[in-house]
VEXPAGU-528709 format. One record per residue (C-alpha): z, y, x; residue in one letter. Coordinates in pm, whole numbers, padded with zeros to 5 digits, always signed. Layout:
<pts>
ZYXA/...
</pts>
This chain:
<pts>
+00001-00006-00010M/-00094+00344+00144C/+00036+00607-00099I/+00287+00595-00388L/+00394+00842-00634F/+00732+00794-00801V/+00925+00949-01093A/+01270+00845-01148M/+01466+00976-01447G/+01214+01250-01509Q/+01090+01150-01851H/+01330+01100-02145P/+01162+00769-02238D/+01076+00637-01895Y/+01332+00590-01628P/+01076+00469-01378L/+00711+00552-01327I/+00525+00433-01023I/+00146+00506-00939A/+00010+00361-00623A/-00314+00319-00415N/-00376+00042-00158R/-00611+00132+00107D/-00753-00140+00332E/-01069-00272+00501F/-01303-00418+00249H/-01342-00718+00461A/-00985-00830+00433R/-00972-01110+00151P/-00731-01011-00131T/-00638-01161-00466A/-00570-00927-00754P/-00209-00924-00917I/-00098-01259-01066N/+00221-01443-01141W/+00287-01650-00820W/+00285-02009-00913G/+00565-02271-00860K/+00424-02380-00522E/+00474-02025-00388E/+00782-01878-00232R/+00860-01667-00543A/+00726-01792-00880P/+00880-01503-01069E/+00689-01226-00883I/+00397-01030-01008L/+00202-00926-00710A/-00147-00926-00540G/-00199-01139-00231K/-00329-01078+00114D/-00526-01396+00158L/-00555-01339+00534Q/-00182-01327+00614A/-00029-01450+00277G/+00198-01177+00191G/+00172-00878-00040T/+00186-00491-00042W/+00353-00439-00374M/+00520-00667-00640G/+00780-00673-00914V/+00999-00957-01050N/+01088-01074-01389K/+01420-00875-01362K/+01239-00551-01294G/+01316-00535-00910R/+01027-00359-00737F/+00923-00349-00378A/+00635-00195-00193A/+00529-00141+00171L/+00333+00128+00354T/+00228+00101+00696N/+00310+00364+00959Y/+00007+00514+01110R/+00033+00436+01475L/-00219+00406+01753I/-00318+00063+01855P/-00171+00072+02202Q/+00169+00057+02036Q/+00100-00294+01910S/+00185-00600+02132S/-00026-00827+01908G/+00268-01057+01847N/+00422-00899+01544E/+00476-01069+01214H/+00287-00989+00913S/+00452-00696+00722R/+00344-00832+00389G/+00629-01094+00400E/+00878-00801+00387L/+00783-00726+00033V/+00857-01087-00068L/+01199-01075+00111S/+01293-00750-00070A/+01218-00904-00408L/+01431-01205-00333N/+01738-01055-00166N/+02023-00818-00251E/+02013-00485-00108D/+02309-00529+00139S/+02171-00850+00290L/+01808-00700+00291L/+01917-00393+00472S/+02091-00601+00749E/+01790-00816+00794Q/+01551-00520+00820L/+01766-00360+01077H/+01812-00670+01284T/+01439-00775+01268R/+01271-00443+01297R/+01124-00516+01636S/+00927-00802+01507Q/+00695-00568+01290Y/+00481-00284+01339L/+00611+00039+01197G/+00655+00047+00819Y/+00818+00204+00512N/+00966-00055+00255L/+01051+00079-00077L/+01268-00146-00294F/+01505-00147-00591G/+01502-00101-00963D/+01480+00174-01233S/+01847+00290-01142R/+01800+00330-00765Q/+01513+00288-00509L/+01584+00259-00133S/+01340+00317+00146C/+01376+00168+00487Y/+01191+00348+00759D/+01155+00089+01043S/+01035+00342+01303V/+01337+00566+01268N/+01568+00273+01172D/+01677+00480+00866Q/+01758+00387+00507L/+01709+00648+00222H/+01817+00629-00136H/+01647+00777-00444F/+01801+00790-00797T/+01627+01106-00949Q/+01321+01323-00897G/+00964+01291-00814C/+00863+01181-00459F/+00581+01026-00277S/+00551+00776+00018L/+00261+00747+00252C/+00204+00629+00615N/+00462+00837+00812G/+00828+00932+00790P/+00981+00940+00432V/+01027+01318+00424H/+00679+01400+00565D/+00463+01586+00303I/+00093+01543+00383W/-00160+01747+00156P/-00230+01444-00062K/+00125+01349-00112M/+00230+01708-00218A/-00082+01714-00447K/-00012+01398-00622G/+00360+01446-00631E/+00314+01785-00810Q/+00057+01636-01043A/+00296+01358-01147L/+00578+01607-01199A/+00363+01827-01426R/+00247+01511-01623Y/+00585+01365-01692V/+00715+01719-01788E/+00434+01783-02041E/+00366+01456-02198T/+00558+01274-02470K/+00398+00941-02428S/+00327+00820-02073V/-00026+00668-02060E/-00146+00447-01761H/-00494+00600-01800E/-00357+00947-01708A/-00183+00793-01404L/-00513+00624-01299F/-00671+00961-01315N/-00410+01113-01082L/-00471+00814-00841L/-00857+00883-00854N/-00855+01228-00707D/-01117+01193-00421R/-01089+01558-00285T/-01037+01571+00092E/-00787+01831+00229A/-00923+02129+00426P/-00917+02103+00799D/-00636+02344+00851H/-00406+02131+00642L/-00484+01788+00793L/-00197+01604+00951P/-00206+01515+01311S/-00140+01132+01339T/-00331+01046+01647G/-00655+00967+01464L/-01000+01139+01527P/-01055+01439+01313S/-01326+01274+01090D/-01074+00990+01005W/-00798+01234+00934E/-01029+01427+00692R/-01142+01102+00541K/-00795+00957+00481L/-00668+01292+00342S/-00780+01207-00008A/-00565+01029-00260I/-00854+00792-00335F/-01062+00701-00035I/-01429+00575-00070V/-01596+00401+00245G/-01816+00121+00314E/-01574-00038+00564E/-01252+00101+00465Y/-01118+00258+00135G/-00908+00237-00177T/-00906-00131-00267R/-00682-00118-00570S/-00463+00108-00783S/-00156+00000-00964C/+00057+00174-01225V/+00406+00049-01320L/+00629+00197-01604T/+00968+00087-01741I/+01070+00250-02062N/+01418+00283-02231N/+01342-00044-02437Q/+01337-00224-02109Q/+00967-00307-02133Q/+00779-00331-01808V/+00399-00260-01808I/+00196-00318-01485V/-00175-00243-01471T/-00403-00290-01165E/-00756-00196-01104R/-00958-00315-00809T/-01268-00136-00670Y/-01580-00200-00476N/-01700-00019-00156T/-01846+00274-00396S/-01503+00324-00563G/-01616+00155-00891E/-01384-00060-01097V/-01463-00413-01067I/-01150-00572-01229N/-00858-00474-01431E/-00537-00675-01499T/-00242-00585-01714S/+00093-00751-01768E/+00388-00669-01976H/+00742-00816-02053W/+01096-00709-02146H/+01374-00735-01909L/
</pts>
């Protein structure tokens, strides 16, 4: 997952609203969201699957526990080539209590390339930043998470965060379609606002859009998750081709 926008306790009927885009190389094999079967490590998890490494980037379990991971944007020289797949961390977050998980993340941080791991439920979300070895907690407000430190605000983060805040303030009924429209913003940031993360300027520009279109690399899927006061969970995922056109949509809903 490469960018998430979250609203916690900002709408009178929806304690948790999450809208997220996953950006990845199109050649990397991926399965859309599905309930992981009994032969899997976690049969009660709704998640997509990275068919190359076996993990996932975002998931939610039957009890409403949520987890998602964003990679830190680090230059290749910082990799030893022996790290574990970060996708397994989302599964761990969905299957362990916060106290045990936090200890595991701290003691095993050197086994993975840099990441942010967001996990929790509609009452509290926590985010572990492995690069800075810091744990942050969220209970109220609108915030975004991308490929750097938790409190960094890149142009696309600020833009989506502000759009989500306006939407939840103005609407009575939260619609997934409106959240997908937010995620579909393909406008690149002007050069003077681009972050400096060690990438060439053309890549910084390309990656500055909320929704990225590219032949080799781009937004592969968008996912919207809402939990309302009636404890109904609705998750909708759309997947895209290299032109940014929708090629599949999957939706699941249940009560906690």
